[in-house]
N, C-alpha and C positions, 0 to 999 in steps of 0.2 A: 229630115228629121221626122220621126214617127210622131203623129198627132197625140198619141196616148202618153207620150212623154211629157207633155206640157203641164198637166195638172200635178204631176210629181215634182217638177221642177219648181212650180209656184209654192208648192207645200214646203219644199226644202228652203225656199227663200224666206218664208215666214218663220220656219224654225231657226233661222239665222238671227232673228231679231231677239234682243234682250229686254227685260222689263223696262229698263231706263230708256230704250228707244221708243216705246209707246208713250212715254211722258214727253219725249221730244217731238212726237207727232202731234201730241196735244197742244204743244206750243205752237206748231204750224197752223193747226186748225184754229186756234184763237187769232192768229195773224190773219188768216184768210176771212174769218168771221168779221173782223174789224174792218177790213177792205170792203166787203159786201155791204156792211152796215153804213159805211161812209158814203158808198154809191147810192144806197137807199135814201140817206139823208138828202143827197143832192136832187133826187127825184121828188121827194115828198116835203122837204123842209121841216121834218119832224125832229126837233132837238132831242127827244127821247132816244131816237136811233143814233144820233151823234154821240151822246153820252155813253150808250151801250158800246159803240165802237171804241170810245176812249177806255172804257172799263176793261176791255178784253186785252189791252196792252199789259197792265200789271198782272192779270191772270196768266198771260203768256209767260211772264217773268217768273211766276211761281213755278210753272211746269219746267222752265229753263233751269231753275236752281235744283228743283227735285230730281231732274234726270242725272245731273252730276253727282249729287249726293248718293243716289241709288246705285249708280255705276260704281262708285268707290266703295260702297258698302258691299255690293255683290262681287267686287273685283271683276267686273265684266266690261272692261274698256275695250274698244274695237275701233279699227279704221272706219267701219260703217257708221257707228254711233258718232264719231267726230264729224264726219260729213253730213249726216243727218242734223246734227246740232247746228252746224254752220247754215245749211240751207233753211232750217226753220227760223233761225235768227234773222236772216236776210228778209224773210217774209214778214215777220212779227215786228221786228225793231228797225227795219229799213223801208220796205215798200209800204208797210202799214202806216207809220207816222207821215210818210211823204203823201199818201193818199189822203190822210186827215187834213194835212196842210192845204192840199188843193181844194178839198171839200169846204174848208173854213173860209176860203175866198182867195187863196194865193193862186190865181189862175192867169196872170198876165204872163207874156212871153218870157221875160227874165226870171219870173217866179218858177216857171217850169223847168228852166235850165238849172236854177239852183237846187230844185227838188231832185232832179236827175242826177246832178253832181253828188248830192247827199247820199243817194242810194248807191252809186258807183263807189263812193268812199267806203260805204259799209261793207260792200262785196270785197273790195280791195283789202280791207282791214281784216276780214275773216279769212281770206285766202292767205294773206301774209302770216297770220297767226297759225293756221293749220301747217304751213311749211316750216315755220320756226319753233313750233311748240316744243319739239323734242329738245333743241338746244336750250331753250328758255327754261325747261323743267330741271335742268342740271342733274340728270339721273334719277330724279324722284318721279312719282307718279302724278305730280301736280305742278302746274306752272307757277313760278314765284311771283310774276308780275306780268301786266300787260304793257305792250309798246302801243301807246296811243289809248284813247279811252274806249272802254268796251262798248259795243253796239247797243246794249240795252240802256245806256244812258240817255238814248233818244227819248225815253219816256219823260224826261224832263221837259222835252218840247211839247209832248202831248198834254202835260200838266199845264203849260202856258195857255194851250188851246182850250183846255177845260175851263180855266179861269176866264178866258175871253168869252167863252160861250155862256158862262154863268152871268156875265155882264152885258149880253147881247152885243158883243163886239166881234161879230162874224160877217162875212160878206162885205158889203159896202162900208160897215162900221168897224172893220178890222183896225186894230191899234196901228198907228203910225201912218194911216192913210194910203195914198197910192201916188207914185210918181211916174211921169210919162218921160222915158228915157229913149230917144231915138224912135224906132219903129214899134217898140213894145212898152208895156207897163211893168212897174216893179213895186211890190208892197214890201216896205223896208222890213217888216217883221219876219219875212222869209230868210233874212240874213242869219237868223238864228240857226237855221238849218245848214247854212254854209260854214258857220263857225263850228257846229257839231261834227259836220263831216270832216272838216279839216283837222279837228282834234283827234278823230279817230284814226287818220292816217299818219299822225305825227309819229316820228321815231325818237323825239326828244322827250315826250311825255312818258313817264313810267309809272304805271299805277299798280300798287301792291295788289295781288289777288288774295281775297280773304278766304 
């Protein structure tokens, strides 16, 4: 391949993006910002960084809502946009909340397994949605309902962490304490991540899409 073809191909790829896709990327950027801030909090112990990490979750949701509205307004739906949306949601509403849970003190061996399970449920839920979206839309341009809870509902988990932070209930003071189970420790509060993940992959829960 001729080296001079590379800039042309990259430019063509950028031209393939729609306006809504840039809002989707902003969603992903918020998710990554939240992850970096959570790691910074673990290094510094600054609650300000933890709160900023929490705040980026709702901001990611704003971009997530806007990208869908803009795509419908401009009638610019695409397979690329759908895949971008899912990847961004995994970062912002899957990996982000799990990282915040870990930073908040859920660092036992069982905690980590639960957090990994939660992220895997989010990935599985989005993959299933992408595969079944066409049948669920019943011929319209919009899906009528979700099978399982949408992944942005994980913001409820970060809300709990925000309340815990405001009451100095992070780290060793995490609500519910800690249990020694076999070789590892479990913070009972992490079970809310297990419940959220299970609800996401449920096929019996049907949530109307507004």
